[in-house]
ZARODO-611610 format. One record per residue (C-alpha): x negated, z negated, y negated. Coordinates in steps of 0.2 Angstrom, whole numbers, padded with zeros to 4 digits, always signed. Each point is the difference from the previous one (the first is absolute). Layout:
N
+-------+-------+-------+
|    px |    pz |    py |
+-------+-------+-------+
|     X |     Z |     Y |
...
+-------+-------+-------+
END
This chain:
139
+-------+-------+-------+
|    px |    pz |    py |
+-------+-------+-------+
| +0001 | +0000 | -0001 |
| -0009 | +0005 | -0016 |
| -0001 | -0014 | -0015 |
| +0016 | -0002 | -0007 |
| -0001 | +0009 | -0017 |
| +0007 | -0018 | -0008 |
| -0019 | -0005 | +0003 |
| -0009 | +0016 | -0003 |
| +0007 | +0000 | -0017 |
| +0002 | -0018 | -0003 |
| -0011 | +0002 | -0016 |
| +0008 | +0013 | -0005 |
| +0017 | -0008 | +0002 |
| -0007 | -0017 | -0009 |
| -0006 | +0009 | -0015 |
| +0018 | +0009 | -0003 |
| +0006 | -0018 | +0001 |
| -0011 | -0004 | -0011 |
| +0002 | +0011 | -0012 |
| +0019 | -0003 | +0001 |
| -0004 | -0018 | -0005 |
| -0009 | +0004 | -0015 |
| +0013 | +0011 | -0005 |
| +0015 | -0012 | +0002 |
| -0008 | -0015 | -0008 |
| -0009 | +0009 | -0014 |
| -0019 | -0007 | +0006 |
| -0012 | +0012 | -0004 |
| -0009 | +0001 | +0017 |
| +0000 | -0006 | +0018 |
| -0013 | -0014 | -0002 |
| +0013 | -0008 | -0014 |
| +0015 | +0005 | +0013 |
| -0009 | -0009 | +0016 |
| +0003 | -0017 | -0003 |
| +0018 | +0002 | -0006 |
| +0003 | +0010 | +0018 |
| -0009 | -0014 | +0010 |
| +0010 | -0015 | -0010 |
| +0015 | +0010 | +0003 |
| -0001 | +0002 | +0017 |
| -0008 | -0019 | +0003 |
| +0015 | -0006 | -0009 |
| +0014 | +0009 | +0010 |
| -0010 | -0004 | +0016 |
| -0002 | -0019 | -0004 |
| +0021 | +0000 | +0002 |
| +0002 | +0008 | +0017 |
| -0001 | -0008 | +0016 |
| -0017 | +0008 | +0010 |
| +0012 | +0012 | +0012 |
| +0008 | +0005 | -0017 |
| -0014 | +0002 | -0009 |
| -0010 | +0010 | +0013 |
| +0017 | +0012 | +0004 |
| -0004 | +0005 | -0021 |
| -0018 | +0001 | +0004 |
| +0004 | +0013 | +0013 |
| +0011 | +0012 | -0013 |
| -0015 | -0003 | -0013 |
| -0014 | +0016 | +0000 |
| -0015 | -0005 | +0011 |
| -0010 | -0007 | -0018 |
| +0014 | -0007 | -0008 |
| +0003 | -0009 | +0017 |
| -0019 | -0007 | +0000 |
| +0004 | -0004 | -0020 |
| +0014 | -0011 | +0007 |
| -0006 | -0011 | +0012 |
| -0019 | -0002 | -0005 |
| -0003 | -0019 | -0001 |
| +0018 | -0003 | +0007 |
| -0001 | -0020 | +0004 |
| +0013 | -0001 | +0013 |
| +0004 | -0019 | +0001 |
| +0007 | +0002 | -0020 |
| +0014 | -0006 | -0004 |
| +0014 | +0012 | -0004 |
| +0006 | +0001 | -0019 |
| +0017 | +0004 | -0003 |
| +0005 | +0015 | -0009 |
| +0000 | -0001 | -0020 |
| +0006 | +0005 | -0017 |
| -0011 | +0016 | -0002 |
| -0009 | -0010 | -0015 |
| -0006 | -0014 | +0013 |
| -0007 | +0013 | +0012 |
| -0009 | +0010 | -0014 |
| -0010 | -0016 | -0004 |
| -0005 | -0001 | +0016 |
| -0005 | +0019 | +0001 |
| -0010 | -0002 | -0016 |
| -0007 | -0017 | +0005 |
| -0012 | +0013 | +0014 |
| -0017 | -0001 | -0006 |
| +0009 | -0003 | -0018 |
| -0017 | +0002 | -0010 |
| +0001 | +0019 | +0007 |
| +0019 | +0004 | +0000 |
| +0008 | +0012 | -0009 |
| +0016 | -0002 | +0007 |
| +0016 | +0004 | -0012 |
| +0016 | -0012 | -0001 |
| +0008 | +0015 | +0009 |
| -0014 | +0001 | +0014 |
| +0013 | -0004 | +0016 |
| +0010 | +0014 | -0005 |
| -0015 | +0011 | -0005 |
| -0006 | -0001 | +0017 |
| +0016 | +0003 | +0007 |
| +0003 | +0016 | -0008 |
| -0017 | +0005 | +0006 |
| +0003 | -0005 | +0018 |
| +0017 | +0007 | +0000 |
| -0010 | +0016 | -0005 |
| -0010 | +0000 | +0016 |
| +0011 | -0007 | +0013 |
| +0015 | +0006 | +0010 |
| +0013 | -0007 | -0011 |
| +0014 | -0002 | +0012 |
| -0012 | -0007 | +0012 |
| -0008 | -0012 | -0012 |
| +0020 | -0004 | -0005 |
| +0006 | -0004 | +0017 |
| -0015 | -0012 | +0005 |
| +0001 | -0010 | -0018 |
| +0020 | -0001 | +0005 |
| -0007 | -0008 | +0016 |
| -0010 | -0013 | -0009 |
| +0002 | -0017 | -0008 |
| +0014 | -0001 | -0016 |
| -0010 | +0006 | -0014 |
| -0011 | +0011 | +0009 |
| +0012 | +0016 | -0005 |
| -0002 | -0007 | -0020 |
| -0017 | -0001 | +0000 |
| -0002 | +0018 | +0004 |
| +0013 | +0006 | -0012 |
| -0002 | +0013 | -0013 |
+-------+-------+-------+
END
């Protein structure tokens, strides 16, 4: 079996996603958007039981999947979904001295993610996750 195209073109797909994240957020470079993306992914991950978090990871493109699981402490307490402002502060707290996330970070990453996934599959998965997951990724 040949290497699946999602792995053969992982870098291209990631660069497109980062371009979309920059465009949605108004950030100038992918370096500026990187902490925003990781912060949003980790903020979401902290709100899911491990089984659900892994099901979510499986729908992500390979490089985003890696960013989603990096530095994961499976013993970390599961947090409740909160208002957007509170969760955005959590996004901005990741490497705060190098974090350029706008107040719209969660929405902006959701826009970029939806541009790079099959939306119907994404929405179907979200509908099976705990209350708050659908709202987190709304655009």
